[in-house]
LUMDRENKE-92148 format. One record per atom (N, C-alpha, C): y negated, z, x negated. Coordinates in steps of 0.1 Angstrom, whole numbers, padded with zeros to 4 digits, always signed. Example, Ala and Ser with C-alpha at 12.3 -4.5 7.8 and 13.67 -1.06 7.14 Angstrom:
residues 2
+0057+0078-0132
+0045+0078-0123
+0033+0078-0132
+0022+0071-0128
+0011+0071-0137
+0000+0079-0129
***
This chain:
residues 271
+0707+0276+0298
+0694+0284+0305
+0694+0288+0293
+0696+0298+0281
+0690+0305+0272
+0684+0290+0259
+0694+0280+0259
+0689+0270+0254
+0674+0265+0260
+0674+0260+0273
+0664+0261+0279
+0647+0265+0275
+0647+0281+0273
+0640+0292+0272
+0632+0288+0261
+0646+0286+0252
+0643+0285+0231
+0631+0272+0233
+0640+0261+0237
+0633+0250+0237
+0613+0249+0243
+0611+0256+0253
+0605+0259+0262
+0592+0268+0248
+0602+0279+0241
+0589+0287+0235
+0582+0280+0222
+0597+0272+0218
+0588+0261+0204
+0578+0253+0206
+0583+0250+0220
+0571+0237+0224
+0558+0247+0227
+0560+0252+0232
+0544+0261+0238
+0540+0265+0222
+0549+0272+0210
+0539+0275+0197
+0538+0261+0193
+0544+0251+0196
+0539+0239+0187
+0524+0235+0190
+0526+0238+0208
+0509+0234+0211
+0500+0249+0209
+0505+0258+0212
+0493+0267+0202
+0490+0265+0186
+0497+0260+0186
+0492+0256+0168
+0484+0245+0166
+0486+0234+0176
+0480+0224+0171
+0469+0227+0184
+0463+0233+0188
+0450+0237+0192
+0445+0245+0188
+0449+0254+0176
+0444+0261+0164
+0436+0254+0155
+0450+0242+0151
+0444+0230+0140
+0434+0233+0150
+0429+0223+0159
+0422+0214+0165
+0411+0223+0163
+0409+0235+0172
+0398+0244+0168
+0393+0244+0157
+0401+0249+0141
+0394+0252+0130
+0390+0238+0128
+0394+0225+0127
+0393+0213+0124
+0377+0212+0133
+0378+0212+0138
+0359+0211+0152
+0349+0219+0141
+0358+0233+0134
+0342+0243+0132
+0341+0233+0118
+0350+0228+0113
+0348+0223+0097
+0344+0218+0098
+0344+0203+0111
+0332+0194+0118
+0320+0192+0114
+0319+0205+0129
+0307+0210+0127
+0304+0216+0115
+0307+0226+0105
+0299+0230+0099
+0292+0218+0084
+0301+0206+0088
+0304+0198+0078
+0285+0186+0091
+0290+0186+0098
+0274+0181+0105
+0262+0190+0102
+0267+0203+0106
+0254+0214+0100
+0243+0212+0084
+0257+0207+0079
+0254+0211+0059
+0248+0197+0058
+0251+0188+0060
+0244+0170+0065
+0231+0172+0072
+0231+0178+0080
+0215+0181+0090
+0202+0190+0081
+0216+0194+0074
+0203+0210+0064
+0198+0200+0053
+0209+0194+0050
+0205+0178+0036
+0199+0171+0037
+0196+0168+0052
+0187+0154+0063
+0170+0161+0056
+0176+0169+0066
+0160+0182+0070
+0153+0185+0057
+0160+0192+0044
+0156+0194+0031
+0144+0182+0021
+0156+0164+0022
+0150+0152+0022
+0138+0150+0023
+0138+0152+0042
+0124+0152+0049
+0113+0156+0041
+0112+0171+0043
+0108+0180+0037
+0095+0176+0023
+0111+0172+0015
+0108+0170+0003
+0101+0156-0001
+0106+0149+0011
+0097+0134+0013
+0082+0133+0016
+0085+0145+0029
+0069+0146+0036
+0061+0152+0022
+0067+0163+0016
+0056+0174+0006
+0054+0160-0008
+0060+0155-0011
+0055+0143-0022
+0044+0135-0018
+0051+0125-0003
+0035+0120+0007
+0024+0128+0004
+0023+0142+0010
+0013+0147+0010
+0005+0148-0004
+0017+0155-0019
+0009+0150-0026
+0001+0144-0035
+0010+0131-0028
-0002+0120-0038
-0012+0116-0026
-0003+0117-0014
-0022+0114-0005
-0028+0126-0010
-0029+0135-0017
-0041+0147-0018
-0046+0142-0036
-0036+0137-0039
-0038+0139-0059
-0048+0124-0057
-0046+0115-0046
-0045+0099-0058
-0053+0092-0044
-0060+0107-0038
-0072+0095-0029
-0086+0096-0036
-0086+0083-0031
-0100+0074-0043
-0117+0086-0034
-0122+0091-0042
-0133+0093-0035
-0146+0089-0049
-0143+0091-0060
-0152+0081-0065
-0151+0061-0071
-0160+0053-0064
-0158+0043-0066
-0171+0041-0075
-0167+0026-0090
-0175+0028-0091
-0178+0009-0097
-0189+0005-0093
-0190-0009-0091
-0198-0016-0108
-0196-0023-0115
-0204-0030-0125
-0209-0044-0123
-0217-0055-0128
-0212-0066-0131
-0221-0076-0120
-0222-0066-0109
-0226-0075-0093
-0241-0076-0096
-0245-0083-0090
-0259-0091-0087
-0258-0102-0071
-0252-0107-0077
-0250-0115-0058
-0244-0104-0046
-0238-0096-0052
-0232-0086-0033
-0234-0077-0042
-0238-0067-0034
-0235-0055-0033
-0226-0045-0035
-0229-0035-0039
-0219-0028-0046
-0206-0020-0030
-0215-0021-0026
-0205-0019-0007
-0199-0030-0004
-0203-0047-0007
-0193-0053-0005
-0180-0060-0016
-0188-0054-0035
-0173-0061-0036
-0161-0046-0032
-0170-0033-0032
-0163-0025-0024
-0149-0025-0017
-0152-0033-0006
-0145-0039+0005
-0140-0051+0000
-0144-0061-0007
-0136-0072-0007
-0119-0066-0015
-0119-0054-0026
-0113-0047-0034
-0105-0041-0019
-0112-0031-0016
-0101-0020-0008
-0101-0026+0008
-0093-0033+0006
-0090-0041+0021
-0082-0036+0033
-0079-0022+0034
-0078-0015+0043
-0070+0003+0036
-0068+0011+0047
-0065+0026+0047
-0053+0023+0027
-0046+0013+0028
-0041+0023+0010
-0043+0019+0004
-0053+0008+0005
-0060+0007-0005
-0069+0018-0008
-0072+0029-0004
-0081+0044-0008
-0071+0052-0018
-0058+0043-0017
-0052+0057-0027
-0049+0046-0041
-0053+0055-0048
-0051+0048-0065
-0037+0042-0066
-0027+0056-0064
-0016+0046-0071
-0012+0031-0066
-0016+0033-0050
-0007+0017-0044
-0021+0010-0051
-0032+0016-0058
-0046+0004-0055
-0040+0001-0070
-0029+0006-0074
-0026+0000-0091
-0015-0006-0088
-0010-0005-0086
-0001-0014-0082
-0003-0031-0077
-0011-0025-0071
-0015-0041-0064
-0023-0049-0071
-0032-0048-0080
-0037-0053-0088
-0032-0049-0106
-0019-0044-0104
-0023-0045-0118
-0019-0062-0127
-0018-0060-0138
-0021-0075-0145
-0027-0083-0136
-0034-0081-0126
-0041-0093-0113
-0053-0091-0112
-0060-0101-0120
-0076-0104-0113
-0076-0109-0100
-0094-0104-0093
-0089-0110-0079
-0101-0122-0076
-0099-0133-0075
-0103-0144-0077
-0109-0151-0061
-0111-0161-0062
-0112-0169-0052
-0124-0165-0043
-0136-0159-0048
-0145-0152-0041
-0160-0159-0047
-0162-0163-0035
-0179-0171-0042
-0184-0161-0050
-0190-0170-0060
-0200-0171-0070
-0192-0160-0080
-0182-0159-0082
-0176-0144-0090
-0163-0154-0097
-0164-0149-0107
-0153-0155-0114
-0139-0152-0115
-0140-0136-0118
-0132-0126-0112
-0135-0116-0111
-0124-0103-0108
-0129-0088-0108
-0120-0082-0108
-0119-0070-0116
-0107-0066-0128
-0106-0051-0117
-0094-0046-0115
-0096-0027-0112
-0092-0023-0123
-0095-0015-0127
-0096+0000-0140
-0090+0010-0133
-0079+0020-0132
-0082+0032-0125
-0085+0042-0135
-0094+0050-0136
-0097+0060-0144
-0098+0071-0143
-0091+0075-0132
-0090+0090-0130
-0077+0084-0110
-0070+0100-0108
-0063+0100-0102
-0073+0095-0090
-0086+0100-0085
-0094+0099-0078
-0105+0089-0080
-0110+0079-0093
-0118+0068-0096
-0114+0057-0098
-0122+0052-0095
-0121+0038-0098
-0132+0026-0104
-0129+0024-0111
-0141+0010-0111
-0134-0004-0111
-0146-0011-0101
-0146-0023-0102
-0153-0034-0114
-0150-0043-0121
-0155-0050-0135
-0156-0062-0125
-0171-0069-0119
-0174-0079-0119
-0180-0089-0128
-0175-0104-0132
-0176-0113-0136
-0179-0119-0129
-0199-0121-0131
-0197-0137-0120
-0201-0148-0127
-0201-0158-0116
-0205-0172-0120
-0216-0172-0126
-0221-0181-0141
-0234-0183-0146
-0240-0192-0144
-0246-0184-0127
-0253-0201-0123
-0263-0203-0127
-0272-0213-0131
-0284-0218-0133
-0294-0222-0121
-0289-0226-0113
-0296-0228-0102
-0295-0233-0091
-0297-0237-0084
-0290-0246-0068
-0298-0253-0067
-0298-0265-0051
-0300-0278-0050
-0299-0277-0035
-0306-0286-0026
-0303-0284-0017
-0296-0300-0008
-0284-0298+0003
-0277-0313+0001
-0270-0313+0014
-0272-0320+0022
-0269-0324+0038
-0268-0308+0046
-0277-0300+0043
-0278-0291+0048
-0269-0278+0042
-0269-0281+0031
-0263-0262+0022
-0267-0269+0012
-0260-0255+0008
-0271-0255-0011
-0259-0254-0018
-0265-0264-0026
-0248-0263-0039
-0254-0255-0050
-0246-0248-0052
-0247-0236-0068
-0240-0244-0082
-0253-0244-0092
-0248-0251-0100
-0244-0243-0114
-0233-0248-0127
-0243-0237-0135
-0247-0245-0147
-0244-0238-0162
-0254-0246-0167
-0252-0254-0176
-0240-0258-0170
-0232-0274-0174
-0241-0283-0163
-0245-0278-0152
-0246-0291-0142
-0230-0293-0133
-0223-0285-0137
-0209-0284-0129
-0215-0273-0116
-0208-0279-0100
-0214-0279-0091
-0203-0263-0086
-0203-0253-0088
-0192-0243-0088
-0192-0238-0075
-0202-0237-0067
-0203-0224-0046
-0209-0236-0037
-0207-0237-0026
-0213-0242-0018
-0216-0233-0009
-0231-0234-0002
-0225-0219+0007
-0239-0224+0017
-0243-0216+0026
-0252-0221+0039
-0269-0213+0039
-0266-0204+0022
-0278-0192+0026
-0286-0196+0009
-0296-0201+0007
-0302-0196+0001
-0302-0183-0014
-0302-0187-0028
-0301-0172-0031
-0314-0171-0042
-0321-0154-0035
-0331-0151-0046
-0329-0147-0057
-0318-0146-0063
-0310-0148-0078
-0320-0158-0083
-0318-0174-0085
-0319-0183-0091
-0326-0192-0078
-0336-0197-0083
-0349-0212-0075
-0338-0220-0076
-0344-0224-0066
-0335-0239-0062
-0347-0251-0070
-0337-0262-0075
-0338-0270-0083
-0343-0288-0075
-0350-0294-0076
-0359-0300-0073
-0363-0309-0078
-0359-0326-0069
-0369-0335-0080
-0359-0341-0089
-0342-0341-0091
-0331-0346-0094
-0328-0357-0082
-0326-0368-0086
-0315-0379-0083
-0307-0381-0081
-0298-0379-0069
-0282-0384-0073
-0278-0388-0061
-0270-0391-0062
-0261-0400-0055
-0249-0391-0043
-0243-0385-0046
-0232-0373-0039
-0230-0361-0048
-0226-0351-0040
-0224-0341-0050
-0211-0340-0045
-0203-0333-0055
-0187-0332-0053
-0185-0317-0059
-0180-0305-0051
-0174-0295-0057
-0166-0290-0070
-0167-0285-0078
-0170-0288-0092
-0167-0295-0104
-0175-0308-0099
-0175-0317-0105
-0196-0315-0109
-0195-0320-0122
-0213-0324-0123
-0216-0327-0118
-0230-0327-0119
-0237-0328-0106
-0241-0346-0114
-0243-0358-0102
-0244-0371-0113
-0256-0374-0118
-0265-0369-0123
-0279-0373-0128
-0283-0377-0139
-0290-0385-0145
-0298-0397-0153
-0297-0387-0166
-0300-0378-0164
-0305-0372-0177
-0294-0358-0182
-0284-0356-0185
-0277-0343-0183
-0283-0333-0191
-0294-0337-0198
-0303-0328-0206
-0310-0318-0198
-0313-0318-0188
-0323-0312-0180
-0314-0303-0179
-0301-0299-0174
-0296-0286-0170
-0295-0277-0188
-0297-0280-0199
-0299-0275-0205
-0316-0269-0206
-0325-0278-0199
-0335-0272-0198
-0342-0260-0189
-0330-0256-0178
-0331-0254-0165
-0327-0243-0166
-0315-0239-0178
-0311-0227-0179
-0319-0218-0189
-0325-0227-0198
-0337-0225-0206
-0349-0218-0195
-0352-0220-0186
-0360-0218-0175
-0356-0205-0169
-0349-0206-0163
-0341-0196-0152
-0340-0182-0162
-0332-0184-0178
-0333-0176-0184
-0346-0163-0186
-0356-0175-0194
-0368-0169-0195
-0374-0162-0183
-0374-0168-0173
-0381-0161-0158
-0369-0151-0158
-0361-0149-0156
-0356-0132-0160
-0359-0121-0165
-0358-0129-0182
-0362-0122-0192
-0374-0115-0188
-0380-0120-0182
-0400-0116-0182
-0405-0110-0162
-0387-0111-0159
-0388-0101-0140
-0401-0113-0137
-0397-0128-0139
-0408-0136-0129
-0398-0138-0120
-0402-0139-0105
-0388-0149-0098
-0397-0157-0091
-0396-0170-0094
-0399-0183-0089
-0387-0188-0077
-0397-0197-0069
-0390-0196-0056
-0383-0216-0063
-0392-0216-0067
-0383-0234-0068
-0385-0237-0080
-0379-0246-0087
-0380-0255-0100
-0381-0272-0095
-0395-0276-0097
-0395-0294-0095
-0399-0300-0111
-0389-0312-0108
-0393-0323-0119
-0397-0333-0117
-0407-0340-0118
-0413-0352-0115
-0407-0358-0122
-0408-0375-0125
-0401-0388-0123
-0401-0385-0143
-0413-0379-0149
-0411-0379-0165
-0404-0368-0161
-0399-0360-0159
-0396-0344-0160
-0403-0334-0165
-0414-0336-0163
-0420-0322-0158
-0423-0311-0154
-0423-0305-0156
-0419-0286-0152
-0435-0286-0143
-0425-0279-0129
-0432-0272-0120
-0429-0263-0112
-0436-0248-0115
-0426-0240-0113
-0438-0226-0098
-0429-0225-0085
-0435-0223-0075
-0430-0211-0075
-0444-0199-0069
-0442-0187-0067
-0450-0182-0055
-0441-0187-0043
-0451-0185-0030
-0459-0195-0033
-0474-0191-0029
-0484-0205-0024
-0490-0201-0039
-0487-0198-0048
-0490-0204-0067
-0480-0220-0073
-0485-0230-0070
-0481-0235-0084
-0484-0239-0097
-0479-0237-0105
-0476-0236-0116
-0470-0250-0123
-0480-0258-0132
-0477-0268-0136
-0475-0266-0152
-0460-0265-0156
-0458-0260-0173
-0455-0277-0180
-0459-0287-0171
-0454-0297-0180
-0437-0296-0188
-0443-0302-0202
-0431-0310-0207
-0422-0286-0212
-0407-0295-0219
-0406-0282-0228
-0409-0275-0238
-0421-0287-0247
-0427-0277-0255
-0435-0261-0255
-0434-0256-0260
-0436-0245-0261
-0437-0233-0247
-0423-0241-0244
-0419-0230-0228
-0417-0214-0229
-0415-0211-0244
-0413-0198-0242
-0424-0191-0245
-0439-0195-0248
-0445-0191-0251
-0459-0195-0233
-0450-0204-0227
-0458-0206-0216
-0452-0191-0205
-0440-0194-0207
-0435-0183-0202
-0439-0167-0204
-0442-0164-0214
-0446-0152-0212
-0461-0151-0214
-0471-0161-0213
-0483-0165-0204
-0492-0163-0192
-0475-0171-0188
-0472-0170-0174
-0474-0151-0168
-0464-0145-0173
-0462-0132-0171
-0474-0126-0166
-0485-0128-0184
-0496-0116-0188
-0505-0121-0175
-0504-0136-0171
-0518-0136-0163
-0513-0130-0143
-0494-0130-0145
-0494-0121-0131
-0500-0109-0131
-0492-0102-0144
-0494-0086-0148
-0508-0085-0142
-0520-0089-0143
-0536-0089-0142
-0539-0089-0132
-0528-0095-0116
-0531-0095-0105
-0543-0105-0105
-0551-0111-0113
-0559-0119-0106
-0554-0134-0100
-0544-0131-0097
-0543-0146-0085
-0531-0137-0073
-0533-0123-0071
-0529-0119-0059
-0539-0125-0045
-0535-0126-0043
-0539-0132-0023
-0543-0144-0022
-0539-0156-0034
-0548-0169-0039
-0538-0180-0039
-0541-0194-0033
-0532-0205-0037
-0538-0215-0041
-0533-0222-0046
-0530-0233-0058
-0524-0232-0068
-0531-0242-0080
-0527-0244-0089
-0534-0239-0101
-0514-0235-0114
-0521-0228-0125
-0520-0243-0131
-0531-0248-0140
-0527-0256-0146
-0521-0250-0164
-0510-0253-0173
-0505-0251-0178
-0496-0257-0187
-0501-0269-0181
-0491-0281-0191
-0497-0284-0213
-0511-0279-0209
-0520-0283-0225
-0522-0273-0231
-0512-0261-0227
-0509-0249-0234
-0507-0247-0245
-0505-0243-0257
-0499-0239-0267
-0500-0227-0273
-0497-0228-0283
-0496-0214-0293
-0512-0213-0299
-0517-0218-0302
-0534-0228-0308
-0545-0217-0300
-0542-0235-0289
-0557-0238-0279
-0554-0222-0264
-0541-0223-0258
-0538-0214-0252
-0550-0218-0236
-0546-0226-0232
-0553-0236-0222
-0549-0231-0209
-0553-0224-0203
-0550-0227-0189
-0560-0223-0177
-0556-0232-0171
-0567-0230-0155
-0561-0234-0142
-0569-0226-0135
-0565-0223-0120
-0574-0229-0114
-0569-0239-0100
-0576-0244-0095
-0576-0244-0077
-0580-0235-0070
-0581-0231-0058
-0579-0245-0049
-0563-0239-0042
-0560-0248-0027
-0577-0245-0019
-0577-0261-0015
-0587-0266-0006
-0581-0260+0006
-0595-0257+0014
-0587-0254+0027
-0588-0260+0038
***
């Protein structure tokens, strides 16, 4: 009987020891979980703090756009800053690092410069458009070399429509198939002169002998050949500045104009 009591008491002691060990182990596990939870919470707080710092510091509040004529500043900004993340200069810098924005009608490329954490500058490089023609319901824009660079359903207010050129087909990114390639140099000269002297012609027309006619609303200007073209455009600017043709429609004859004679005449349109 004595042996049996000793065996029971030994078994009880082992059970009590195991229970204490499990309790201590449970406490240690709970303490470890608590520490892990605190670490995770601290990491989350740090991450949230970093996010808030980046959001507060790198939020873009100033955007400057340069080099754009065909599109407004707002349109350019919408093309570059396409979503909410793009309002952050750090994200924008990573998105456009060593990368230009292309594949936009009338634009060669756009570069994004991060001036400061809250300021961005967008540099726009537009394609050099000399004019456009109407073809099969589209407006085909060509550059100084006569290469068709864009097709649009909308006419432009920046460059004139060119009429009178003969061609059988128009292919995007290829040169307009006209008989006289020199006409493109003449078109560019005219459009640059018009822009220089702030004259906004609606149309440029070439007749079969490549004499030039410019159209400004109801005023048709017979320029003639490209001889003395600079002097003719300067004189045209003077005539429009005097407002002597305001409200009138008709033909302004300048084909015989030169630096010596300076011959011009106006023939009103008959009602």
